[in-house]
N, C-alpha and C positions, 0 to 999 in steps of 0.2 A: 719343932718342924714348922716351916713356913706354910701356912694354909691359905694365903691370899696374896693377890697382886692388886694394888690400889693405885690408880692414876688420878692425879688431882691437878686441876687448873684453878688457881686462886686469883680472884679478880676483886681487889679492894677498891672501894669508892673513896677517893681522897678528898680532903676538905675543899681544896681550891683547885682541883683538877691537875695537881702536880703529877709528875712522872711516877708510875707505879713500880718501876724497876727496883728501887731500894726496898720496897715492900716485898716484892717477889724474892729478892736476894735474902731478906730476913726469913721468909717462909722456908726457903731451901736450907738456910742455916739450921732451922729447927729440925728439919728432916735429918740433916747431917749429924746433929747432936744426939738424935734419938738412937743412933747406932744401927738402924736398919739398912739393908742393901737398897740402893736407889739408883735411878738413871734419869738425868735431866734431858728432856727433849725440847724442841723449839716451842711447843704449845702446851706441854704438861710435864709433870714429873711422876714417874712410876716408882712405887715402893713395894718391897717384898717383906712379908712377915706374918705375924699372927694378926688376924682380922681385928680383934678387940684392941690390940696395941696400936695398930695403924689408925683406928678411929681416934684414939687418944692423941696421936700426933696431929691429926687433922684439927681436932679441937684446939690444941695449943697454937696451931698456925692461925686459926681464925681469931682467937683471943689476942694474939700478938698484933694482928693487923689493927684491931680496935685500940690497943695500947699505944700504937704508933700514930693514932689520930684518924684512922679510917672511920667514916660514918657507918658503913656497913660493908659486908663482904659476900660475894658470890663464890661458892666453891662448887665447881663441876667435877663430879667424882665418878669414876668407873671402877667396878669391883669384879674381880674373878675370885670366887671362893671355891676352894677344892680341899675338903677335909683330909684327903690322902696326901696332900702336899703339892706344891707348885713353885716353880722359880721362873724368873724372866728368861733365863737361858733355855729352859725347856721349850718355851714358845718361839724363841728366835734362833736357836742353834743352827738351823739349816740355812740361815741368811748370813751367818758370820764366817 
């Protein structure tokens, strides 16, 4: 059962001020490969799953930014933890 929604905005500090879009694309690729349900929005990406697993995905994203040459990474994270279960659709169904 999915017990968390986690939204993340990842902001890598590039070496020479180059465009961050390739870095963000790589971060989203890591989310995609994780197998969790996710939704990309203009300013953040929301993932749905088990909280501990989502934290692992965030860790991989940050590590990958460094591997790609980023000097450091800011990750702005929002968490909704609900042990009884939660989905993105439960929160947004009335708007769809």
